[in-house]
Predicted model as a PDB file, atoms N, CA, C, CB and O in Angstrom, pLDDT in the B-factor column:
MODEL        1                                                                  
ATOM      1  N   MET A   1     195.302  40.201  88.865  1.00 57.00           N  
ATOM      2  CA  MET A   1     194.367  41.298  89.117  1.00 57.00           C  
ATOM      3  C   MET A   1     194.059  41.994  87.799  1.00 57.00           C  
ATOM      4  CB  MET A   1     194.947  42.308  90.155  1.00 57.00           C  
ATOM      5  O   MET A   1     194.961  42.291  87.016  1.00 57.00           O  
ATOM      6  N   LEU A   2     192.805  42.246  87.567  1.00 65.00           N  
ATOM      7  CA  LEU A   2     192.401  42.919  86.341  1.00 65.00           C  
ATOM      8  C   LEU A   2     192.816  44.375  86.385  1.00 65.00           C  
ATOM      9  CB  LEU A   2     190.889  42.800  86.126  1.00 65.00           C  
ATOM     10  O   LEU A   2     192.937  44.963  87.460  1.00 65.00           O  
ATOM     11  N   GLY A   3     193.031  44.946  85.233  1.00 79.00           N  
ATOM     12  CA  GLY A   3     193.437  46.339  85.160  1.00 79.00           C  
ATOM     13  C   GLY A   3     192.281  47.276  85.463  1.00 79.00           C  
ATOM     14  O   GLY A   3     191.118  46.874  85.457  1.00 79.00           O  
ATOM     15  N   PHE A   4     192.621  48.536  85.728  1.00 79.00           N  
ATOM     16  CA  PHE A   4     191.610  49.531  86.070  1.00 79.00           C  
ATOM     17  C   PHE A   4     190.665  49.786  84.905  1.00 79.00           C  
ATOM     18  CB  PHE A   4     192.274  50.831  86.495  1.00 79.00           C  
ATOM     19  O   PHE A   4     189.504  50.135  85.120  1.00 79.00           O  
ATOM     20  N   GLU A   5     191.142  49.617  83.675  1.00 84.00           N  
ATOM     21  CA  GLU A   5     190.268  49.866  82.524  1.00 84.00           C  
ATOM     22  C   GLU A   5     189.120  48.857  82.451  1.00 84.00           C  
ATOM     23  CB  GLU A   5     191.081  49.819  81.229  1.00 84.00           C  
ATOM     24  O   GLU A   5     188.121  49.106  81.776  1.00 84.00           O  
ATOM     25  N   VAL A   6     189.253  47.727  83.135  1.00 83.00           N  
ATOM     26  CA  VAL A   6     188.184  46.740  83.175  1.00 83.00           C  
ATOM     27  C   VAL A   6     187.327  46.917  84.427  1.00 83.00           C  
ATOM     28  CB  VAL A   6     188.765  45.323  83.124  1.00 83.00           C  
ATOM     29  O   VAL A   6     186.099  46.943  84.339  1.00 83.00           O  
ATOM     30  N   THR A   7     187.958  47.037  85.577  1.00 87.00           N  
ATOM     31  CA  THR A   7     187.211  47.110  86.829  1.00 87.00           C  
ATOM     32  C   THR A   7     186.737  48.522  87.151  1.00 87.00           C  
ATOM     33  CB  THR A   7     188.060  46.593  87.960  1.00 87.00           C  
ATOM     34  O   THR A   7     185.782  48.677  87.912  1.00 87.00           O  
ATOM     35  N   GLY A   8     187.364  49.548  86.606  1.00 89.00           N  
ATOM     36  CA  GLY A   8     187.010  50.937  86.904  1.00 89.00           C  
ATOM     37  C   GLY A   8     185.571  51.287  86.567  1.00 89.00           C  
ATOM     38  O   GLY A   8     184.866  51.832  87.417  1.00 89.00           O  
ATOM     39  N   PRO A   9     185.112  50.994  85.356  1.00 91.00           N  
ATOM     40  CA  PRO A   9     183.714  51.310  85.030  1.00 91.00           C  
ATOM     41  C   PRO A   9     182.708  50.579  85.911  1.00 91.00           C  
ATOM     42  CB  PRO A   9     183.440  50.976  83.588  1.00 91.00           C  
ATOM     43  O   PRO A   9     181.663  51.137  86.246  1.00 91.00           O  
ATOM     44  N   TYR A  10     183.009  49.338  86.290  1.00 92.00           N  
ATOM     45  CA  TYR A  10     182.107  48.598  87.170  1.00 92.00           C  
ATOM     46  C   TYR A  10     182.076  49.231  88.557  1.00 92.00           C  
ATOM     47  CB  TYR A  10     182.535  47.123  87.267  1.00 92.00           C  
ATOM     48  O   TYR A  10     181.013  49.330  89.170  1.00 92.00           O  
ATOM     49  N   ALA A  11     183.237  49.661  89.054  1.00 92.00           N  
ATOM     50  CA  ALA A  11     183.290  50.306  90.364  1.00 92.00           C  
ATOM     51  C   ALA A  11     182.539  51.638  90.322  1.00 92.00           C  
ATOM     52  CB  ALA A  11     184.759  50.525  90.807  1.00 92.00           C  
ATOM     53  O   ALA A  11     181.815  51.968  91.262  1.00 92.00           O  
ATOM     54  N   GLY A  12     182.704  52.404  89.243  1.00 94.00           N  
ATOM     55  CA  GLY A  12     181.986  53.671  89.105  1.00 94.00           C  
ATOM     56  C   GLY A  12     180.486  53.473  89.032  1.00 94.00           C  
ATOM     57  O   GLY A  12     179.725  54.216  89.652  1.00 94.00           O  
ATOM     58  N   ALA A  13     180.060  52.476  88.280  1.00 95.00           N  
ATOM     59  CA  ALA A  13     178.625  52.191  88.158  1.00 95.00           C  
ATOM     60  C   ALA A  13     178.052  51.731  89.497  1.00 95.00           C  
ATOM     61  CB  ALA A  13     178.375  51.118  87.076  1.00 95.00           C  
ATOM     62  O   ALA A  13     176.924  52.085  89.842  1.00 95.00           O  
ATOM     63  N   MET A  14     178.815  50.952  90.246  1.00 96.00           N  
ATOM     64  CA  MET A  14     178.351  50.493  91.560  1.00 96.00           C  
ATOM     65  C   MET A  14     178.217  51.678  92.512  1.00 96.00           C  
ATOM     66  CB  MET A  14     179.320  49.437  92.147  1.00 96.00           C  
ATOM     67  O   MET A  14     177.246  51.750  93.264  1.00 96.00           O  
ATOM     68  N   MET A  15     179.162  52.599  92.496  1.00 97.00           N  
ATOM     69  CA  MET A  15     179.084  53.766  93.381  1.00 97.00           C  
ATOM     70  C   MET A  15     177.904  54.662  93.003  1.00 97.00           C  
ATOM     71  CB  MET A  15     180.398  54.570  93.327  1.00 97.00           C  
ATOM     72  O   MET A  15     177.228  55.190  93.886  1.00 97.00           O  
ATOM     73  N   MET A  16     177.646  54.840  91.707  1.00 98.00           N  
ATOM     74  CA  MET A  16     176.495  55.649  91.292  1.00 98.00           C  
ATOM     75  C   MET A  16     175.183  54.972  91.666  1.00 98.00           C  
ATOM     76  CB  MET A  16     176.539  55.907  89.782  1.00 98.00           C  
ATOM     77  O   MET A  16     174.231  55.646  92.059  1.00 98.00           O  
ATOM     78  N   SER A  17     175.122  53.660  91.549  1.00 98.00           N  
ATOM     79  CA  SER A  17     173.910  52.935  91.933  1.00 98.00           C  
ATOM     80  C   SER A  17     173.648  53.048  93.428  1.00 98.00           C  
ATOM     81  CB  SER A  17     174.020  51.464  91.534  1.00 98.00           C  
ATOM     82  O   SER A  17     172.509  53.249  93.849  1.00 98.00           O  
ATOM     83  N   LEU A  18     174.691  52.921  94.220  1.00 98.00           N  
ATOM     84  CA  LEU A  18     174.527  53.060  95.668  1.00 98.00           C  
ATOM     85  C   LEU A  18     174.109  54.481  96.041  1.00 98.00           C  
ATOM     86  CB  LEU A  18     175.828  52.687  96.390  1.00 98.00           C  
ATOM     87  O   LEU A  18     173.286  54.672  96.936  1.00 98.00           O  
ATOM     88  N   ALA A  19     174.670  55.467  95.363  1.00 98.00           N  
ATOM     89  CA  ALA A  19     174.282  56.855  95.632  1.00 98.00           C  
ATOM     90  C   ALA A  19     172.809  57.066  95.310  1.00 98.00           C  
ATOM     91  CB  ALA A  19     175.152  57.832  94.815  1.00 98.00           C  
ATOM     92  O   ALA A  19     172.098  57.713  96.079  1.00 98.00           O  
ATOM     93  N   ALA A  20     172.335  56.529  94.180  1.00 98.00           N  
ATOM     94  CA  ALA A  20     170.925  56.660  93.820  1.00 98.00           C  
ATOM     95  C   ALA A  20     170.036  55.955  94.836  1.00 98.00           C  
ATOM     96  CB  ALA A  20     170.676  56.095  92.419  1.00 98.00           C  
ATOM     97  O   ALA A  20     168.974  56.467  95.191  1.00 98.00           O  
ATOM     98  N   LEU A  21     170.453  54.800  95.301  1.00 98.00           N  
ATOM     99  CA  LEU A  21     169.679  54.063  96.301  1.00 98.00           C  
ATOM    100  C   LEU A  21     169.593  54.855  97.606  1.00 98.00           C  
ATOM    101  CB  LEU A  21     170.308  52.678  96.558  1.00 98.00           C  
ATOM    102  O   LEU A  21     168.519  54.961  98.198  1.00 98.00           O  
ATOM    103  N   PHE A  22     170.710  55.405  98.051  1.00 97.00           N  
ATOM    104  CA  PHE A  22     170.704  56.184  99.288  1.00 97.00           C  
ATOM    105  C   PHE A  22     169.863  57.445  99.150  1.00 97.00           C  
ATOM    106  CB  PHE A  22     172.128  56.551  99.686  1.00 97.00           C  
ATOM    107  O   PHE A  22     169.173  57.831 100.094  1.00 97.00           O  
ATOM    108  N   LEU A  23     169.908  58.094  97.990  1.00 96.00           N  
ATOM    109  CA  LEU A  23     169.065  59.268  97.774  1.00 96.00           C  
ATOM    110  C   LEU A  23     167.586  58.909  97.800  1.00 96.00           C  
ATOM    111  CB  LEU A  23     169.414  59.931  96.448  1.00 96.00           C  
ATOM    112  O   LEU A  23     166.774  59.656  98.347  1.00 96.00           O  
ATOM    113  N   PHE A  24     167.235  57.786  97.221  1.00 95.00           N  
ATOM    114  CA  PHE A  24     165.844  57.344  97.242  1.00 95.00           C  
ATOM    115  C   PHE A  24     165.397  57.051  98.669  1.00 95.00           C  
ATOM    116  CB  PHE A  24     165.658  56.099  96.360  1.00 95.00           C  
ATOM    117  O   PHE A  24     164.310  57.462  99.073  1.00 95.00           O  
ATOM    118  N   ILE A  25     166.222  56.347  99.432  1.00 96.00           N  
ATOM    119  CA  ILE A  25     165.876  56.033 100.821  1.00 96.00           C  
ATOM    120  C   ILE A  25     165.744  57.320 101.624  1.00 96.00           C  
ATOM    121  CB  ILE A  25     166.938  55.103 101.459  1.00 96.00           C  
ATOM    122  O   ILE A  25     164.809  57.464 102.412  1.00 96.00           O  
ATOM    123  N   TRP A  26     166.668  58.254 101.432  1.00 96.00           N  
ATOM    124  CA  TRP A  26     166.596  59.537 102.135  1.00 96.00           C  
ATOM    125  C   TRP A  26     165.299  60.271 101.773  1.00 96.00           C  
ATOM    126  CB  TRP A  26     167.827  60.414 101.791  1.00 96.00           C  
ATOM    127  O   TRP A  26     164.643  60.832 102.650  1.00 96.00           O  
ATOM    128  N   GLY A  27     164.930  60.271 100.497  1.00 93.00           N  
ATOM    129  CA  GLY A  27     163.708  60.939 100.062  1.00 93.00           C  
ATOM    130  C   GLY A  27     162.465  60.330 100.682  1.00 93.00           C  
ATOM    131  O   GLY A  27     161.546  61.048 101.075  1.00 93.00           O  
ATOM    132  N   VAL A  28     162.433  59.016 100.771  1.00 92.00           N  
ATOM    133  CA  VAL A  28     161.271  58.345 101.363  1.00 92.00           C  
ATOM    134  C   VAL A  28     161.193  58.641 102.854  1.00 92.00           C  
ATOM    135  CB  VAL A  28     161.337  56.822 101.124  1.00 92.00           C  
ATOM    136  O   VAL A  28     160.119  58.956 103.367  1.00 92.00           O  
ATOM    137  N   LEU A  29     162.314  58.543 103.550  1.00 95.00           N  
ATOM    138  CA  LEU A  29     162.306  58.741 105.001  1.00 95.00           C  
ATOM    139  C   LEU A  29     162.073  60.204 105.384  1.00 95.00           C  
ATOM    140  CB  LEU A  29     163.621  58.258 105.598  1.00 95.00           C  
ATOM    141  O   LEU A  29     161.507  60.473 106.443  1.00 95.00           O  
ATOM    142  N   SER A  30     162.495  61.151 104.546  1.00 95.00           N  
ATOM    143  CA  SER A  30     162.326  62.564 104.887  1.00 95.00           C  
ATOM    144  C   SER A  30     160.953  63.092 104.480  1.00 95.00           C  
ATOM    145  CB  SER A  30     163.412  63.394 104.222  1.00 95.00           C  
ATOM    146  O   SER A  30     160.588  64.207 104.853  1.00 95.00           O  
ATOM    147  N   GLY A  31     160.191  62.314 103.726  1.00 90.00           N  
ATOM    148  CA  GLY A  31     158.862  62.735 103.322  1.00 90.00           C  
ATOM    149  C   GLY A  31     158.844  63.550 102.044  1.00 90.00           C  
ATOM    150  O   GLY A  31     157.823  64.151 101.709  1.00 90.00           O  
ATOM    151  N   ALA A  32     159.959  63.580 101.322  1.00 88.00           N  
ATOM    152  CA  ALA A  32     160.029  64.360 100.089  1.00 88.00           C  
ATOM    153  C   ALA A  32     159.133  63.790  98.994  1.00 88.00           C  
ATOM    154  CB  ALA A  32     161.460  64.423  99.596  1.00 88.00           C  
ATOM    155  O   ALA A  32     158.773  64.510  98.063  1.00 88.00           O  
ATOM    156  N   LEU A  33     158.773  62.533  99.084  1.00 83.00           N  
ATOM    157  CA  LEU A  33     157.959  61.892  98.050  1.00 83.00           C  
ATOM    158  C   LEU A  33     156.490  61.791  98.431  1.00 83.00           C  
ATOM    159  CB  LEU A  33     158.494  60.517  97.758  1.00 83.00           C  
ATOM    160  O   LEU A  33     155.719  61.136  97.730  1.00 83.00           O  
ATOM    161  N   SER A  34     156.088  62.422  99.521  1.00 85.00           N  
ATOM    162  CA  SER A  34     154.685  62.364  99.920  1.00 85.00           C  
ATOM    163  C   SER A  34     153.899  63.469  99.218  1.00 85.00           C  
ATOM    164  CB  SER A  34     154.546  62.490 101.456  1.00 85.00           C  
ATOM    165  O   SER A  34     154.440  64.543  98.956  1.00 85.00           O  
ATOM    166  N   GLY A  35     152.671  63.220  98.922  1.00 83.00           N  
ATOM    167  CA  GLY A  35     151.808  64.211  98.295  1.00 83.00           C  
ATOM    168  C   GLY A  35     151.969  64.326  96.790  1.00 83.00           C  
ATOM    169  O   GLY A  35     151.476  65.288  96.200  1.00 83.00           O  
ATOM    170  N   THR A  36     152.635  63.391  96.156  1.00 81.00           N  
ATOM    171  CA  THR A  36     152.822  63.487  94.717  1.00 81.00           C  
ATOM    172  C   THR A  36     151.513  63.228  93.968  1.00 81.00           C  
ATOM    173  CB  THR A  36     153.896  62.503  94.259  1.00 81.00           C  
ATOM    174  O   THR A  36     151.284  63.822  92.915  1.00 81.00           O  
ATOM    175  N   ASP A  37     150.664  62.362  94.485  1.00 88.00           N  
ATOM    176  CA  ASP A  37     149.370  62.122  93.845  1.00 88.00           C  
ATOM    177  C   ASP A  37     148.498  63.372  93.903  1.00 88.00           C  
ATOM    178  CB  ASP A  37     148.649  60.942  94.513  1.00 88.00           C  
ATOM    179  O   ASP A  37     147.766  63.668  92.958  1.00 88.00           O  
ATOM    180  N   LYS A  38     148.576  64.088  94.991  1.00 89.00           N  
ATOM    181  CA  LYS A  38     147.784  65.311  95.135  1.00 89.00           C  
ATOM    182  C   LYS A  38     148.193  66.341  94.085  1.00 89.00           C  
ATOM    183  CB  LYS A  38     147.948  65.899  96.551  1.00 89.00           C  
ATOM    184  O   LYS A  38     147.332  67.000  93.502  1.00 89.00           O  
ATOM    185  N   ALA A  39     149.481  66.487  93.839  1.00 86.00           N  
ATOM    186  CA  ALA A  39     149.961  67.429  92.834  1.00 86.00           C  
ATOM    187  C   ALA A  39     149.532  66.998  91.426  1.00 86.00           C  
ATOM    188  CB  ALA A  39     151.492  67.553  92.909  1.00 86.00           C  
ATOM    189  O   ALA A  39     149.139  67.834  90.612  1.00 86.00           O  
ATOM    190  N   ALA A  40     149.607  65.709  91.146  1.00 88.00           N  
ATOM    191  CA  ALA A  40     149.213  65.205  89.837  1.00 88.00           C  
ATOM    192  C   ALA A  40     147.714  65.391  89.606  1.00 88.00           C  
ATOM    193  CB  ALA A  40     149.590  63.729  89.701  1.00 88.00           C  
ATOM    194  O   ALA A  40     147.299  65.781  88.514  1.00 88.00           O  
ATOM    195  N   ASN A  41     146.907  65.118  90.619  1.00 92.00           N  
ATOM    196  CA  ASN A  41     145.459  65.300  90.484  1.00 92.00           C  
ATOM    197  C   ASN A  41     145.100  66.768  90.307  1.00 92.00           C  
ATOM    198  CB  ASN A  41     144.733  64.732  91.704  1.00 92.00           C  
ATOM    199  O   ASN A  41     144.194  67.093  89.539  1.00 92.00           O  
ATOM    200  N   GLY A  42     145.802  67.664  91.010  1.00 92.00           N  
ATOM    201  CA  GLY A  42     145.553  69.094  90.849  1.00 92.00           C  
ATOM    202  C   GLY A  42     145.869  69.567  89.440  1.00 92.00           C  
ATOM    203  O   GLY A  42     145.122  70.359  88.864  1.00 92.00           O  
ATOM    204  N   PHE A  43     146.976  69.082  88.883  1.00 92.00           N  
ATOM    205  CA  PHE A  43     147.335  69.437  87.508  1.00 92.00           C  
ATOM    206  C   PHE A  43     146.277  68.938  86.533  1.00 92.00           C  
ATOM    207  CB  PHE A  43     148.714  68.857  87.140  1.00 92.00           C  
ATOM    208  O   PHE A  43     145.882  69.668  85.625  1.00 92.00           O  
ATOM    209  N   PHE A  44     145.815  67.703  86.710  1.00 94.00           N  
ATOM    210  CA  PHE A  44     144.804  67.128  85.829  1.00 94.00           C  
ATOM    211  C   PHE A  44     143.505  67.933  85.896  1.00 94.00           C  
ATOM    212  CB  PHE A  44     144.541  65.660  86.200  1.00 94.00           C  
ATOM    213  O   PHE A  44     142.892  68.214  84.866  1.00 94.00           O  
ATOM    214  N   GLU A  45     143.090  68.301  87.106  1.00 95.00           N  
ATOM    215  CA  GLU A  45     141.854  69.063  87.253  1.00 95.00           C  
ATOM    216  C   GLU A  45     141.952  70.435  86.592  1.00 95.00           C  
ATOM    217  CB  GLU A  45     141.510  69.223  88.726  1.00 95.00           C  
ATOM    218  O   GLU A  45     140.990  70.890  85.973  1.00 95.00           O  
ATOM    219  N   ARG A  46     143.103  71.102  86.715  1.00 95.00           N  
ATOM    220  CA  ARG A  46     143.280  72.397  86.044  1.00 95.00           C  
ATOM    221  C   ARG A  46     143.229  72.256  84.529  1.00 95.00           C  
ATOM    222  CB  ARG A  46     144.606  73.033  86.460  1.00 95.00           C  
ATOM    223  O   ARG A  46     142.658  73.103  83.844  1.00 95.00           O  
ATOM    224  N   GLU A  47     143.826  71.187  84.004  1.00 94.00           N  
ATOM    225  CA  GLU A  47     143.785  70.963  82.561  1.00 94.00           C  
ATOM    226  C   GLU A  47     142.352  70.719  82.082  1.00 94.00           C  
ATOM    227  CB  GLU A  47     144.680  69.774  82.182  1.00 94.00           C  
ATOM    228  O   GLU A  47     141.958  71.216  81.027  1.00 94.00           O  
ATOM    229  N   MET A  48     141.580  69.961  82.847  1.00 94.00           N  
ATOM    230  CA  MET A  48     140.187  69.708  82.466  1.00 94.00           C  
ATOM    231  C   MET A  48     139.370  71.001  82.509  1.00 94.00           C  
ATOM    232  CB  MET A  48     139.557  68.648  83.396  1.00 94.00           C  
ATOM    233  O   MET A  48     138.522  71.219  81.644  1.00 94.00           O  
ATOM    234  N   GLU A  49     139.610  71.848  83.490  1.00 93.00           N  
ATOM    235  CA  GLU A  49     138.909  73.138  83.556  1.00 93.00           C  
ATOM    236  C   GLU A  49     139.265  74.012  82.363  1.00 93.00           C  
ATOM    237  CB  GLU A  49     139.248  73.872  84.864  1.00 93.00           C  
ATOM    238  O   GLU A  49     138.393  74.665  81.790  1.00 93.00           O  
ATOM    239  N   ASN A  50     140.537  74.029  81.985  1.00 91.00           N  
ATOM    240  CA  ASN A  50     140.963  74.818  80.826  1.00 91.00           C  
ATOM    241  C   ASN A  50     140.311  74.307  79.545  1.00 91.00           C  
ATOM    242  CB  ASN A  50     142.494  74.784  80.686  1.00 91.00           C  
ATOM    243  O   ASN A  50     139.896  75.093  78.695  1.00 91.00           O  
ATOM    244  N   GLU A  51     140.224  72.992  79.415  1.00 90.00           N  
ATOM    245  CA  GLU A  51     139.609  72.416  78.218  1.00 90.00           C  
ATOM    246  C   GLU A  51     138.119  72.744  78.161  1.00 90.00           C  
ATOM    247  CB  GLU A  51     139.818  70.893  78.186  1.00 90.00           C  
ATOM    248  O   GLU A  51     137.596  73.069  77.095  1.00 90.00           O  
ATOM    249  N   ARG A  52     137.429  72.660  79.312  1.00 89.00           N  
ATOM    250  CA  ARG A  52     136.003  72.986  79.343  1.00 89.00           C  
ATOM    251  C   ARG A  52     135.762  74.451  78.999  1.00 89.00           C  
ATOM    252  CB  ARG A  52     135.415  72.669  80.718  1.00 89.00           C  
ATOM    253  O   ARG A  52     134.823  74.770  78.271  1.00 89.00           O  
ATOM    254  N   SER A  53     136.596  75.334  79.514  1.00 88.00           N  
ATOM    255  CA  SER A  53     136.406  76.755  79.220  1.00 88.00           C  
ATOM    256  C   SER A  53     136.708  77.052  77.754  1.00 88.00           C  
ATOM    257  CB  SER A  53     137.298  77.615  80.128  1.00 88.00           C  
ATOM    258  O   SER A  53     136.073  77.932  77.172  1.00 88.00           O  
ATOM    259  N   ALA A  54     137.655  76.347  77.141  1.00 84.00           N  
ATOM    260  CA  ALA A  54     137.940  76.537  75.726  1.00 84.00           C  
ATOM    261  C   ALA A  54     136.773  76.057  74.874  1.00 84.00           C  
ATOM    262  CB  ALA A  54     139.223  75.802  75.332  1.00 84.00           C  
ATOM    263  O   ALA A  54     136.442  76.679  73.865  1.00 84.00           O  
ATOM    264  N   GLU A  55     136.146  74.946  75.278  1.00 81.00           N  
ATOM    265  CA  GLU A  55     134.985  74.436  74.548  1.00 81.00           C  
ATOM    266  C   GLU A  55     133.814  75.403  74.649  1.00 81.00           C  
ATOM    267  CB  GLU A  55     134.578  73.056  75.079  1.00 81.00           C  
ATOM    268  O   GLU A  55     133.088  75.600  73.675  1.00 81.00           O  
ATOM    269  N   GLN A  56     133.627  75.998  75.802  1.00 83.00           N  
ATOM    270  CA  GLN A  56     132.521  76.937  75.980  1.00 83.00           C  
ATOM    271  C   GLN A  56     132.741  78.197  75.143  1.00 83.00           C  
ATOM    272  CB  GLN A  56     132.362  77.305  77.465  1.00 83.00           C  
ATOM    273  O   GLN A  56     131.782  78.758  74.613  1.00 83.00           O  
ATOM    274  N   ARG A  57     133.975  78.643  75.020  1.00 81.00           N  
ATOM    275  CA  ARG A  57     134.253  79.843  74.222  1.00 81.00           C  
ATOM    276  C   ARG A  57     134.066  79.579  72.739  1.00 81.00           C  
ATOM    277  CB  ARG A  57     135.671  80.340  74.483  1.00 81.00           C  
ATOM    278  O   ARG A  57     133.541  80.435  72.028  1.00 81.00           O  
ATOM    279  N   SER A  58     134.484  78.411  72.254  1.00 78.00           N  
ATOM    280  CA  SER A  58     134.395  78.138  70.829  1.00 78.00           C  
ATOM    281  C   SER A  58     133.038  77.564  70.415  1.00 78.00           C  
ATOM    282  CB  SER A  58     135.488  77.187  70.430  1.00 78.00           C  
ATOM    283  O   SER A  58     132.618  77.724  69.270  1.00 78.00           O  
ATOM    284  N   GLY A  59     132.370  76.910  71.327  1.00 66.00           N  
ATOM    285  CA  GLY A  59     131.084  76.327  71.025  1.00 66.00           C  
ATOM    286  C   GLY A  59     131.153  74.928  70.492  1.00 66.00           C  
ATOM    287  O   GLY A  59     130.111  74.302  70.297  1.00 66.00           O  
ATOM    288  N   GLU A  60     132.346  74.400  70.245  1.00 62.00           N  
ATOM    289  CA  GLU A  60     132.480  73.027  69.775  1.00 62.00           C  
ATOM    290  C   GLU A  60     133.682  72.388  70.453  1.00 62.00           C  
ATOM    291  CB  GLU A  60     132.623  72.975  68.231  1.00 62.00           C  
ATOM    292  O   GLU A  60     134.639  73.079  70.802  1.00 62.00           O  
ATOM    293  N   PRO A  61     133.639  71.066  70.642  1.00 60.00           N  
ATOM    294  CA  PRO A  61     134.747  70.398  71.330  1.00 60.00           C  
ATOM    295  C   PRO A  61     136.033  70.444  70.495  1.00 60.00           C  
ATOM    296  CB  PRO A  61     134.374  68.940  71.642  1.00 60.00           C  
ATOM    297  O   PRO A  61     135.998  70.423  69.264  1.00 60.00           O  
ATOM    298  N   GLU A  62     137.167  70.507  71.202  1.00 58.00           N  
ATOM    299  CA  GLU A  62     138.461  70.497  70.523  1.00 58.00           C  
ATOM    300  C   GLU A  62     138.820  69.069  70.139  1.00 58.00           C  
ATOM    301  CB  GLU A  62     139.564  71.115  71.421  1.00 58.00           C  
ATOM    302  O   GLU A  62     138.401  68.108  70.784  1.00 58.00           O  
ATOM    303  N   ALA A  63     139.605  68.953  69.071  1.00 59.00           N  
ATOM    304  CA  ALA A  63     140.072  67.634  68.651  1.00 59.00           C  
ATOM    305  C   ALA A  63     141.162  67.175  69.606  1.00 59.00           C  
ATOM    306  CB  ALA A  63     140.594  67.659  67.184  1.00 59.00           C  
ATOM    307  O   ALA A  63     141.973  67.990  70.045  1.00 59.00           O  
ATOM    308  N   PRO A  64     141.201  65.882  69.940  1.00 61.00           N  
ATOM    309  CA  PRO A  64     142.213  65.383  70.878  1.00 61.00           C  
ATOM    310  C   PRO A  64     143.611  65.411  70.313  1.00 61.00           C  
ATOM    311  CB  PRO A  64     141.883  63.987  71.293  1.00 61.00           C  
ATOM    312  O   PRO A  64     144.559  65.020  70.993  1.00 61.00           O  
TER     313      PRO A  64                                                      
ENDMDL                                                                          
END                                                                             
């Protein structure tokens, strides 16, 4: 039987991987991951509005 110093890290990594998998499944089934595109699109639209208003105030486009 291999010692704990060899098998311990593998067992810990396996338990963390399973925990991450279960959290992901829980998030999908509970609906925690729904509507993420809507939030991203809202952020993008606000940034574009801010950029347009900055261009109108200065009179020239900002450098990217």
